[in-house]
C-alpha positions in Angstrom: 0.2 0.0 0.2 1.2 3.5 -0.8 2.3 6.0 1.8 -1.0 7.5 1.4 -2.3 4.4 2.4 -5.5 5.9 4.4 -6.7 7.8 1.4 -6.6 4.6 -0.5 -8.5 2.7 1.9 -11.2 5.3 2.3 -11.5 5.2 -1.9 -11.8 1.7 -1.7 -14.7 1.6 0.9 -16.7 4.0 -1.0 -16.1 2.1 -3.9 -17.5 -1.3 -2.2 -20.2 0.8 -0.7 -21.4 1.5 -4.3 -21.8 -2.0 -5.1 -25.2 -3.4 -5.3 -26.0 -6.5 -2.9 -29.5 -7.9 -1.6 -30.5 -7.8 1.8 -30.1 -11.7 1.8 -26.4 -11.5 0.9 -25.9 -8.7 3.8 -27.7 -10.7 6.3 -25.5 -13.8 5.1 -22.5 -11.8 5.7 -23.3 -10.6 9.0 -24.5 -14.1 10.2 -21.2 -15.7 8.6 -19.1 -13.4 10.9 -21.0 -13.8 13.8 -20.5 -16.5 16.4 -22.5 -19.5 15.9 -20.9 -22.0 18.7 -19.3 -24.3 16.1 -22.1 -23.9 13.2 -19.4 -22.5 11.0 -17.6 -26.1 10.6 -20.6 -27.0 8.7 -20.9 -27.3 4.9 -23.3 -24.3 4.9 -20.3 -22.1 5.5 -18.8 -22.7 1.9 -21.9 -22.4 0.3 -22.7 -18.6 1.7 -18.9 -17.8 0.8 -19.7 -19.3 -2.4 -22.7 -16.8 -3.3 -20.7 -13.9 -1.9 -17.5 -14.6 -3.5 -18.3 -16.4 -6.8 -15.4 -18.6 -7.9 -14.8 -16.2 -10.8 -14.1 -13.4 -8.8 -10.8 -12.8 -7.2 -10.6 -9.6 -4.6 -7.5 -8.0 -4.8 -6.5 -6.0 -1.6 -3.7 -3.1 -1.5 -0.4 -4.4 -0.4 0.5 -3.4 3.1 3.6 -0.7 3.1 4.5 -1.7 6.5 3.4 -2.6 9.8 3.3 0.4 12.0 4.2 0.7 15.5 7.9 0.3 16.5 9.5 -1.6 19.6 8.3 0.9 21.9 4.9 1.0 20.7 4.9 -2.9 20.6 6.1 -3.2 24.4 3.7 -0.4 25.6 1.1 -2.3 24.0 1.8 -5.7 25.4 2.2 -4.3 29.0 -1.2 -2.4 28.7 -2.7 -5.6 27.5 -1.5 -7.6 30.2 -2.1 -5.0 33.2 -5.6 -4.1 31.7 -6.9 -7.7 31.0 -5.1 -9.1 34.4 -6.8 -6.5 36.3 -10.0 -6.8 34.6 -10.0 -10.6 35.3 -9.6 -9.7 39.2 -12.3 -6.8 39.1 -14.9 -8.7 37.3 -14.1 -12.1 38.9 -17.5 -11.8 40.9 -19.7 -10.4 37.8 -18.2 -12.6 35.3 -19.0 -15.5 38.1 -22.6 -14.3 38.1 -22.9 -14.4 34.1 -21.6 -17.9 34.3 -24.5 -18.7 36.8 -26.8 -16.8 34.4 -25.7 -18.7 31.5 -26.2 -22.3 33.0 -29.8 -21.2 34.5 -30.9 -20.0 31.3 -30.0 -23.5 29.5 -28.2 -26.6 30.4 -24.4 -27.0 29.1 -21.2 -25.2 30.0 -21.1 -21.7 30.7 -18.1 -20.8 28.7 -16.8 -22.6 24.9 -13.8 -22.4 23.2 -13.6 -22.1 19.6 -10.7 -22.3 17.1 -9.8 -19.4 15.5 -6.8 -18.3 13.4 -4.1 -16.0 14.9 -1.1 -14.0 14.1 1.1 -15.6 11.5 -1.5 -18.4 10.8 -1.3 -19.9 14.4 -4.6 -21.6 15.4 -5.6 -21.0 18.9 -8.8 -21.4 21.1 -11.2 -18.6 21.6 -13.1 -18.5 24.8 -16.7 -16.7 24.9 -19.5 -17.0 27.2 -22.0 -19.4 25.7 -25.2 -17.6 24.3 -27.0 -20.4 22.5 -28.7 -23.8 23.5 -26.3 -26.6 23.4 -28.4 -28.4 20.8 -28.5 -25.2 18.6 -27.1 -27.0 15.8 -29.6 -30.1 16.2 -32.5 -27.5 16.3 -31.4 -26.7 12.5 -28.3 -25.6 10.9 -29.4 -22.1 10.4 -27.5 -18.7 10.2 -27.9 -16.4 13.2 -30.7 -13.9 12.4 -32.6 -11.1 14.6 -34.7 -13.2 17.2 -32.7 -16.4 16.4 -34.6 -19.0 18.5 -31.3 -20.7 19.2 -30.2 -17.9 21.3 -31.0 -17.8 24.9 -33.0 -15.0 26.5 -29.8 -14.3 28.8 -27.6 -14.8 25.7 -29.4 -12.2 23.6 -28.5 -9.8 26.5 -25.0 -11.0 26.5 -24.7 -10.4 22.7 -26.4 -6.9 22.8 -23.9 -5.8 25.8 -20.8 -7.8 24.0 -20.6 -9.4 27.7 -20.0 -12.6 26.1 -16.6 -11.7 24.8 -15.4 -11.1 28.5 -13.5 -14.4 28.7 -11.4 -13.4 25.9 -9.2 -11.4 28.6 -7.7 -14.8 29.2 -6.5 -15.3 25.6 -5.2 -11.5 26.1 -3.1 -12.7 29.2 -2.2 -15.7 27.4 -0.6 -14.1 24.5 -3.3 -15.4 21.8 -5.0 -12.0 21.3 -4.6 -8.2 22.1 -7.3 -6.0 23.5 -7.0 -4.0 19.8 -6.5 -5.6 16.6 -8.5 -7.8 13.5 -11.0 -9.7 14.6 -9.8 -13.8 14.3 -11.8 -15.9 11.9 -12.8 -19.2 12.0 -10.2 -21.7 10.0 -13.1 -22.4 7.5 -13.5 -18.8 6.8 -10.1 -17.7 6.7 -9.2 -20.5 4.3 -11.6 -19.4 2.0 -11.2 -15.9 2.3 -7.4 -16.2 1.7 -8.4 -18.3 -1.4 -11.0 -15.5 -2.9 -9.4 -12.3 -1.4 -5.6 -11.7 -2.4 -4.0 -10.1 0.3 -6.1 -11.3 3.2 -3.6 -13.0 5.0 -2.1 -9.6 5.5 -4.5 -9.3 8.6 -2.4 -12.1 10.2 0.9 -9.7 10.5 -0.3 -8.6 13.9 -2.3 -10.4 17.1 -5.8 -10.4 16.6 -7.9 -8.4 18.8 -11.2 -8.3 21.2 -12.3 -5.4 18.9 -10.9 -3.4 16.2 -11.1 -0.6 13.8 -13.4 -2.4 11.5 -15.9 -3.2 14.5 -16.4 0.4 15.6 -16.3 2.0 12.6 -18.2 -0.4 10.0 -20.1 -2.6 12.3 -21.0 -6.3 11.7 -22.7 -5.6 8.6 -19.4 -5.3 6.4 -18.5 -7.5 3.7 -15.3 -9.5 4.1 -13.3 -7.3 1.9 -14.4 -4.1 3.4 -13.6 -5.4 6.9 -10.3 -6.2 5.7 -9.8 -2.7 4.3 -10.4 -1.6 8.0 -8.1 -3.9 9.3 -5.1 -3.0 7.1 -5.8 0.6 7.8 -5.4 -0.2 11.4 -1.9 -2.2 10.8 -0.7 0.6 9.0 -1.6 3.3 11.1 -2.3 1.8 14.7 -0.7 3.7 17.4 -1.5 4.2 21.3 -4.0 7.1 20.5 -5.8 4.9 17.8 -5.9 1.9 20.2 -7.4 4.3 22.9 -10.0 5.7 20.7 -11.2 2.1 19.5 -11.5 1.1 23.1 -13.8 4.1 23.9 -15.8 3.6 21.0 -16.1 -0.1 22.2 -17.2 1.0 25.6 -19.7 3.1 23.9 -21.2 0.2 21.9 -21.3 -1.9 24.9 -23.2 0.9 26.9 -25.8 1.5 24.0 -26.0 -1.8 22.4 -25.5 -0.1 19.0 -23.8 -2.8 16.5 -24.8 -5.7 18.5 -25.7 -9.0 16.8 
């Protein structure tokens, strides 16, 4: 990406926004990029992706000019991640225990589940989340998540609206799998398909994935994969302490208002 990469990204986003796509396609993308407690491993994922990114369409992303943030930034970012998430796990221990009880009271099954994701440099790891769906969600019907989805428990809907289902990922940050801020990690089935259909998608793996990121606070969950990737590349080329703090504050606003929840 050229040195005026930010302008290039904005131009790419404006061009993508002009493309015509049906409501069904938009809904499919939102569902495909949301968490469905392992549903993505079914064959439906490939069918949806095939409609969104046909075999004869290879999307090319601009090439990264550089990964912003020198050694000082990386050290500060890691220290901030460790201190903030470590402190959050202590401060939120009781609320998280209550959330776990609420999950189990809402439906039988584990309070927290692990889902395989692709992290920095393509390394796979287990991402933790509070369970928001019934344990037999896939048995009830292999459908994509939608508004009023009957597979989501009443308490799970509250967790999703407030993003509280993401709290267990503080463990992932402390372990070093993730950072507070960065591109959201994808499941292997999606990552492999996007790498095949979107030239340059793997550039997102140059940094640790995050609990939240620029794509989530600026574009939300309705973004198409290529639009999401453009925001991620913009973050990688412009990341800084100031930008990270802005994303954190915007995420907190989303948690309080429920805007952009799925």
